C-alpha positions as CSV (number, residue, x, y, z in Angstrom):
1,X,45.5,-11.0,21.8
2,X,42.3,-9.9,23.4
3,X,39.3,-12.2,22.7
4,X,36.2,-10.3,21.9
5,X,32.7,-11.5,22.8
6,X,32.0,-12.2,19.1
7,X,35.2,-14.4,18.9
8,X,34.6,-16.2,22.1
9,X,33.7,-19.9,21.9
10,X,30.9,-21.0,24.2
11,X,30.3,-24.6,25.5
12,X,27.1,-26.4,24.8
13,X,25.9,-25.5,28.3
14,X,26.5,-21.8,27.4
15,X,24.7,-22.0,24.0
16,X,22.4,-19.2,24.8
17,X,25.3,-16.8,24.8
18,X,25.9,-17.7,21.2
19,X,22.6,-15.9,20.4
20,X,23.6,-12.5,21.9
21,X,22.7,-9.4,20.1
22,X,21.7,-5.9,21.0
23,X,18.9,-3.7,19.8
24,X,18.9,-1.6,23.0
25,X,20.3,-4.0,25.5
26,X,23.9,-3.8,26.8
27,X,25.4,-7.3,26.8
28,X,23.5,-9.2,24.2
29,X,20.3,-9.7,26.3
30,X,18.0,-8.9,23.3
31,X,19.3,-11.9,21.3
32,X,19.4,-14.2,24.3
33,X,15.8,-13.4,25.4
34,X,14.5,-13.8,21.9
35,X,16.2,-17.2,21.7
36,X,14.7,-18.3,25.1
37,X,11.2,-17.6,23.9
38,X,11.8,-19.7,20.8
39,X,12.3,-22.6,23.2
40,X,9.5,-21.9,25.6
41,X,6.3,-23.1,23.8
42,X,4.4,-20.3,22.1
43,X,1.1,-21.6,23.3
44,X,1.9,-20.8,26.9
45,X,3.3,-17.3,26.1
46,X,1.2,-14.1,26.7
47,X,3.8,-11.6,25.4
48,X,3.9,-9.5,28.6
49,X,7.1,-8.1,30.1
50,X,8.1,-5.8,32.9
51,X,11.3,-3.8,33.4
52,X,12.6,-1.5,36.1
53,X,14.4,0.8,36.5
54,X,13.4,1.5,33.0
55,X,15.3,4.8,32.6
56,X,14.1,6.4,29.3
57,X,12.8,3.0,28.0
58,X,15.8,2.6,25.7
59,X,19.0,2.9,27.7
60,X,20.3,-0.6,28.2
61,X,16.8,-1.9,27.9
62,X,16.0,-5.6,27.8
63,X,12.4,-5.1,26.8
64,X,12.4,-2.2,24.2
65,X,12.9,-4.7,21.4
66,X,10.0,-6.8,22.5
67,X,7.5,-4.0,22.8
68,X,8.6,-1.9,19.8
69,X,9.5,-4.6,17.4
70,X,7.6,-7.6,18.6
71,X,4.3,-5.9,19.7
72,X,4.5,-7.2,23.3
73,X,2.8,-5.5,26.2
74,X,5.2,-3.9,28.6
75,X,5.1,-2.5,32.1
76,X,7.9,0.0,32.6
77,X,8.6,1.3,36.1
78,X,10.8,4.3,36.7
79,X,11.0,6.3,39.9
80,X,13.1,9.2,38.7
81,X,10.8,12.0,37.5
82,X,13.1,13.4,34.8
83,X,13.8,9.9,33.4
84,X,10.1,9.2,33.5
85,X,9.5,12.2,31.2
86,X,11.8,10.7,28.6
87,X,10.2,7.3,29.2
88,X,6.8,8.8,28.2
89,X,8.3,10.2,25.1
90,X,9.8,6.9,24.0
91,X,6.5,5.0,24.3
92,X,4.0,7.8,23.4
93,X,2.8,6.0,20.4
94,X,2.7,2.5,21.9
95,X,-0.6,1.7,23.5
96,X,0.7,-1.6,24.9
97,X,3.2,0.1,27.1
98,X,2.1,0.8,30.7
99,X,4.2,3.4,32.3
100,X,4.5,3.8,36.1
101,X,6.3,6.5,37.9
102,X,6.8,4.9,41.3
103,X,9.6,3.5,43.5
104,X,9.3,-0.2,43.9
105,X,9.2,-1.2,47.6
106,X,9.3,-4.6,49.3
107,X,6.3,-3.8,51.4
108,X,3.4,-1.4,51.5
109,X,1.3,-0.1,48.5
110,X,4.1,-0.1,46.0
111,X,5.4,-3.6,46.0
112,X,6.0,-5.2,42.6
113,X,3.0,-7.5,43.1
114,X,0.7,-4.5,43.6
115,X,2.2,-2.4,40.8
116,X,1.8,-5.3,38.3
117,X,-1.8,-5.8,39.4
118,X,-2.4,-2.1,38.9
119,X,-0.9,-2.4,35.4
120,X,-3.2,-5.3,34.5
121,X,-0.3,-7.8,33.9
122,X,-1.1,-11.5,33.8
123,X,0.1,-13.5,36.9
124,X,2.4,-15.6,34.6
125,X,3.8,-12.7,32.5
126,X,6.6,-13.9,30.2
127,X,9.5,-11.8,31.3
128,X,10.6,-9.8,34.3
129,X,13.8,-7.7,34.0
130,X,15.2,-6.3,37.2
131,X,18.2,-3.9,37.3
132,X,18.2,-1.4,40.2
133,X,21.9,-1.6,41.2
134,X,21.3,-2.9,44.7
135,X,17.9,-3.9,45.9
136,X,17.4,-6.4,43.1
137,X,17.6,-9.4,45.4
138,X,15.0,-8.1,47.8
139,X,12.5,-7.0,45.2
140,X,12.5,-10.4,43.6
141,X,12.3,-12.1,47.0
142,X,9.2,-10.0,47.8
143,X,7.4,-11.0,44.6
144,X,5.0,-13.6,45.9
145,X,1.9,-13.5,43.7
146,X,3.3,-13.1,40.2
147,X,5.4,-15.8,38.6
148,X,7.2,-14.7,35.4
149,X,8.4,-17.5,33.1
150,X,11.8,-15.8,32.8
151,X,13.6,-13.5,35.2
152,X,16.6,-11.5,34.0
153,X,18.3,-10.0,37.0
154,X,21.5,-8.1,37.7
155,X,24.2,-9.5,40.0
156,X,27.6,-8.1,41.0
157,X,30.1,-10.0,38.7
158,X,33.1,-8.9,40.8
159,X,32.1,-11.1,43.7
160,X,33.8,-14.5,43.5
161,X,31.5,-17.4,42.5
162,X,31.9,-19.3,45.8
163,X,30.8,-16.3,47.9
164,X,27.3,-15.8,49.3
165,X,26.8,-12.1,49.6
166,X,23.5,-10.1,49.8
167,X,23.8,-6.4,50.3
168,X,21.9,-4.8,53.2
169,X,18.2,-4.1,52.6
170,X,18.8,-0.4,52.1
171,X,17.8,1.3,48.9
172,X,20.5,3.9,49.4
173,X,23.2,1.3,49.1
174,X,24.6,0.3,45.8
175,X,26.5,-2.9,46.5
176,X,24.8,-5.7,44.6
177,X,24.4,-9.4,45.3
178,X,26.6,-12.3,44.4
179,X,25.6,-14.7,41.7
180,X,25.7,-17.6,44.2
181,X,23.2,-15.8,46.5
182,X,21.0,-14.8,43.6
183,X,20.9,-18.4,42.4
184,X,20.1,-19.7,45.8
185,X,17.1,-17.4,46.0
186,X,16.1,-18.6,42.5
187,X,16.1,-22.2,43.6
188,X,14.0,-21.4,46.6
189,X,11.5,-19.7,44.3
190,X,11.4,-22.7,41.9
191,X,13.6,-21.3,39.1
192,X,16.7,-22.7,37.3
193,X,19.7,-20.8,36.0
194,X,20.0,-21.1,32.2
195,X,22.4,-18.3,31.2
196,X,24.9,-15.9,32.7
197,X,26.3,-12.9,30.8
198,X,28.5,-10.0,31.8
199,X,26.2,-8.7,34.5
200,X,22.8,-10.5,34.3
201,X,21.6,-14.0,35.3
202,X,18.7,-15.6,33.4
203,X,16.4,-17.8,35.4
204,X,13.5,-19.8,34.0
205,X,10.6,-21.4,35.8
206,X,11.8,-24.9,36.5
207,X,8.9,-26.5,34.6
208,X,10.5,-25.2,31.4
209,X,14.1,-26.0,32.3
210,X,14.4,-29.4,30.6
211,X,13.4,-27.9,27.2
212,X,16.8,-26.1,27.1
213,X,18.8,-29.4,27.2
214,X,21.4,-27.9,29.6
215,X,23.2,-30.8,31.2
216,X,25.1,-28.8,33.8
217,X,23.6,-25.5,34.9
218,X,26.0,-24.9,37.8
219,X,27.5,-21.4,38.0
220,X,30.9,-22.8,37.0
221,X,29.4,-24.4,33.9
222,X,27.4,-21.4,32.7
223,X,29.7,-18.5,33.6
224,X,32.3,-18.0,30.9
225,X,34.6,-15.6,32.7
226,X,36.4,-15.3,36.0
227,X,35.8,-12.5,38.4
228,X,38.2,-9.5,37.6
229,X,40.1,-9.6,40.9
230,X,41.1,-12.4,43.3
231,X,43.0,-11.8,46.5
232,X,45.2,-14.2,48.6
233,X,48.0,-13.8,51.1
234,X,51.5,-15.2,51.2
235,X,53.2,-16.7,54.3
236,X,55.1,-13.4,54.9
237,X,51.9,-11.4,55.1
238,X,52.0,-10.1,51.5
239,X,48.6,-9.6,49.9
240,X,48.5,-10.7,46.3
241,X,45.9,-9.1,44.0
242,X,45.5,-11.4,41.0
243,X,43.9,-9.5,38.1
244,X,41.9,-11.2,35.4
245,X,41.3,-7.8,33.9
246,X,43.2,-4.5,33.8
247,X,43.5,-3.5,37.5
248,X,40.9,-0.9,38.3
249,X,37.9,0.1,40.3
250,X,35.6,-1.6,37.8
251,X,32.5,0.6,38.1
252,X,34.6,3.8,37.9
253,X,37.1,2.8,35.3
254,X,39.8,4.1,37.7
255,X,43.2,2.4,37.3
256,X,44.5,1.1,40.6
257,X,47.9,-0.2,41.7
258,X,46.7,-3.0,44.0
259,X,50.3,-3.9,44.8
260,X,50.4,-0.8,47.0
261,X,47.5,-2.0,49.1
262,X,49.5,-3.8,51.8
263,X,48.9,-4.0,55.6
264,X,52.5,-4.6,56.5
265,X,55.4,-2.6,55.1
266,X,57.8,-4.4,52.8
267,X,60.8,-4.4,55.3
268,X,58.7,-6.4,57.8
269,X,57.6,-8.9,55.2
270,X,61.2,-9.3,54.0
271,X,62.6,-10.4,57.4
272,X,60.3,-13.5,57.7
273,X,58.9,-12.2,61.0
274,X,56.3,-14.9,61.6
275,X,58.8,-17.7,62.0
276,X,62.3,-16.2,62.4
277,X,64.2,-13.1,61.5
278,X,66.5,-13.3,64.5
279,X,66.6,-10.3,66.9
280,X,65.0,-8.0,64.3
281,X,62.2,-10.5,63.8
282,X,61.5,-10.7,67.6
283,X,61.4,-6.9,67.7
284,X,58.9,-6.8,64.9
285,X,56.7,-9.5,66.5
286,X,56.4,-7.6,69.8
287,X,54.3,-4.7,68.6
288,X,52.3,-7.0,66.3
289,X,51.4,-9.1,69.4
290,X,50.1,-6.0,71.1
291,X,48.1,-5.0,68.1
292,X,46.6,-8.5,67.8
293,X,45.6,-8.6,71.5
294,X,44.0,-5.1,71.2
295,X,42.0,-6.1,68.1
296,X,40.8,-9.4,69.5
297,X,39.6,-7.6,72.6
298,X,38.1,-4.4,71.0
299,X,37.0,-5.0,67.5
300,X,33.3,-5.2,67.3
301,X,31.8,-8.1,65.4
302,X,35.0,-10.1,65.4
303,X,34.5,-13.8,65.8
304,X,36.8,-16.7,66.1
305,X,40.6,-17.1,65.8
306,X,42.0,-14.8,63.1
307,X,44.7,-17.4,62.2
308,X,46.6,-20.4,63.2
309,X,49.7,-18.6,64.0
310,X,50.2,-17.9,67.8
311,X,53.1,-15.6,68.3
């Protein structure tokens, strides 16, 4: 039986996920955000939020509900001109919505700090939602003057939890950042992880963290699902692709037979070439030795011993 998000049981550390609901958000963010601001004292709230890329202001939006249904002030930043036309239509009758048609940069005149200043947002705005499919890490890192109480930011959920990975600082790349690296940045900026959902991490200013009563806010305690694919190798050189979800290229929905993605053909793996295999094993090891020597000598960026086995 497939367990749906509604049926899933969450631990006490994961209690915010029990509040998930969607008005326009994608993975229950609307309900989670609303729950968070019932815990952060109302007297420190200013009801300002910012979201980018904002698309049309509705598509998978984490702030539409706040501006339209809760009368918050919102700064919506969208670089795409066609989407910005739709964004203006969405908020045409909402005077508290500040719309900006700019590409957010990490330096120069269009940094997030400068765009927020231009919009008249308070330094400690309540919510910042970042989802740009790549440069999220660098944009938050470059935010130096403004200090949101809550940051909701996209990470790449297919990267294993123990991996530190930050994509290149290149807006043309769409790789994403691991949850571990994003959480490390959050700590450096004085934020604590309070919730993880399907693709977003929720970080609160550390001065509010104790209000949530979360005893363990480690990634392992807050993340309720494993990454969809784990890879390991067997002694004979077989690569094993362990799927925690239907095997596919996740972002394309393209089914993949990972079992066919092998470096060594099956007949080589079947003769136990690393340690034996008789004459046939020795014949197989000879060209692999040459290949190994070539790669150690010529592959750029290679560091260290590729393995303990010395043929």
